[in-house]
C-alpha positions as CSV (number, residue, x, y, z in Angstrom):
1,X,111.8,71.1,89.0
2,X,112.2,70.6,92.7
3,X,115.3,72.5,93.1
4,X,114.4,75.8,91.5
5,X,111.2,75.5,94.0
6,X,114.4,75.2,96.4
7,X,116.4,77.9,95.4
8,X,112.9,80.2,94.9
9,X,112.3,79.7,98.1
10,X,115.6,79.8,99.9
11,X,115.7,83.4,97.9
12,X,112.2,84.5,99.4
13,X,113.9,83.8,102.6
14,X,116.8,85.0,102.5
15,X,114.7,88.4,101.6
16,X,112.0,88.4,104.1
17,X,115.2,87.9,106.5
18,X,116.8,90.8,105.3
19,X,113.8,93.0,105.2
20,X,113.4,92.2,108.9
21,X,116.4,92.9,110.0
22,X,115.9,96.2,108.3
23,X,112.9,96.9,109.7
24,X,114.0,96.3,113.5
25,X,117.5,97.7,112.5
26,X,117.9,101.3,114.6
27,X,120.8,103.4,112.8
28,X,120.8,104.7,109.7
29,X,117.8,103.4,108.7
30,X,115.9,104.9,112.4
31,X,116.4,108.6,110.8
32,X,113.9,107.8,108.6
33,X,111.1,107.3,110.3
34,X,111.9,109.5,113.1
35,X,111.2,112.7,111.1
36,X,107.8,111.2,109.6
37,X,107.2,110.5,113.5
38,X,107.9,113.6,115.0
39,X,105.3,115.0,112.7
40,X,102.7,112.2,113.7
41,X,103.0,113.0,117.5
42,X,101.5,116.1,117.3
43,X,98.3,114.9,115.2
44,X,96.2,114.6,118.3
45,X,95.8,117.8,119.1
46,X,97.0,121.0,117.2
47,X,98.4,123.3,119.0
48,X,100.9,120.4,120.4
49,X,104.5,120.8,120.1
50,X,107.6,118.2,120.7
51,X,109.7,119.0,123.7
52,X,112.7,117.3,122.1
53,X,113.3,113.9,120.3
54,X,112.3,110.6,121.1
55,X,112.4,109.5,124.8
56,X,112.3,105.9,123.7
57,X,112.6,104.1,121.1
58,X,112.1,100.2,120.3
59,X,112.0,98.5,117.0
60,X,111.0,94.5,115.9
61,X,110.4,93.8,112.9
62,X,107.4,94.8,111.8
63,X,107.1,98.3,113.8
64,X,109.1,100.7,114.8
65,X,107.5,103.0,118.4
66,X,108.5,106.5,119.6
67,X,107.9,107.7,122.7
68,X,107.4,111.5,122.3
69,X,107.1,114.6,125.7
70,X,104.7,117.3,123.9
71,X,103.1,120.3,125.8
72,X,100.0,117.9,125.9
73,X,101.8,114.7,127.6
74,X,103.1,111.6,126.4
75,X,102.8,110.2,123.3
76,X,103.7,106.8,121.5
77,X,104.1,106.8,117.8
78,X,103.9,103.4,115.9
79,X,105.2,103.3,112.6
80,X,104.3,100.7,110.1
81,X,105.4,99.5,106.6
82,X,102.6,99.4,104.1
83,X,103.1,95.6,103.2
84,X,105.2,94.4,106.7
85,X,108.5,94.2,104.9
86,X,108.1,97.0,102.1
87,X,106.5,100.1,100.9
88,X,106.5,103.3,102.8
89,X,106.1,104.2,106.7
90,X,103.2,105.4,108.0
91,X,102.7,106.4,111.7
92,X,99.8,106.5,114.2
93,X,99.8,108.5,117.3
94,X,98.3,107.5,120.6
95,X,98.7,109.3,124.4
96,X,100.4,106.7,126.8
97,X,103.6,105.3,127.3
98,X,105.0,101.8,126.7
């Protein structure tokens, strides 16, 4: 019984490690989150326009952060998954820099 538990624990560690790697990887998964982040960047003001792609991108195992230059200043968009390592991406925006 202990051997089966060991293999299950090993499998869980491998899955979580791989998902953490995928979350932090910038390409090609970056493009998936970048479109959602660009849409979220202008939720602060209804007449906002994103001037270009992100000027800065950071990624770690639990989130991705994008810095956009908009018609209303700099906006930081933070995208996270619904269940830390799994689920759909959702983003929030705030004015400022990181």
